[in-house]
N, C-alpha and C positions, 0 to 999 in steps of 0.2 A: 228833046232828049235825044242824046247821042247812043250808039250801041256801043257795048264793050269790044274793045280790040282783042281780039285772041290772037295768039302767038304760038308758034309751034312750041313744044317742049324740049329743053336741052336735053342732051345725052345723060345727065345725071337725072333730071327730073325723071325721063323716060322708064329710066332704069328703077328709080324708088317707086314709080306709078306700078310698073309690072310686078317688082317685089311685093308691094301691099296687095295685089290683085291675086296672087300665086297664094299669100300668107292667108288670106280670106278662104280662098277656095279649099284650102288645106285645112285650115280650123274647120271649116264647115264638114268636110268628109271625115276627119280623124274624130270630129266632137260625135261624131255618130256612131263612134266604135267603144264608147263608154271610159271607163278609168285607163285600159290600154292607151286608148287615143288620146285621152287627156296628157297621160305620161310623156306620149312621142310629142305631143305640141310642148310640152314644157321644155323636153330635151332639146329641140330644135331652136327654141327661144334660148335657152342656155349656151348653148354653142354661138348663137348670134352675138348675144352679148359679151361672151369672153373673147371673139374675133374682135368686135368694136373695141373693146377696152384695151385689149392689148394693143390692138393698132395705135390706140391713143397714149400708148406709154405705162399702162398698168400692168407689172411685171408678175405680180401677184394673183390674177384673176385666173389661169390654167390651173396653178398650184392649188386654189382654192375650190374649184369646180372637182378637180382630181379629187380632194382630200374628201369632198360631200360624198362624192361616188363611192371612193373608198369605204366610207362609214356606212352607206347604205347596202353595199355588197356584203360586207362583213357582217353586219346587222340581219341579213337574209340567208345566208349561205350556212347558217349553223344549224 
């Protein structure tokens, strides 16, 4: 039986790995903070998705997020 060959991670793989590790640590920490921590997790995820989609050419993603936040603020600012 042969041993699996391991290779060093590429720069992109290492970055993705580190981002996943950080996200998991942050999720565990914020998850213990109740609804506020959960909201902060979703806010982080929303910005991440918006950045990725905008970089891929989605011209409406930031406007959609802004509209969602506007609706929330208007609802709870009264």
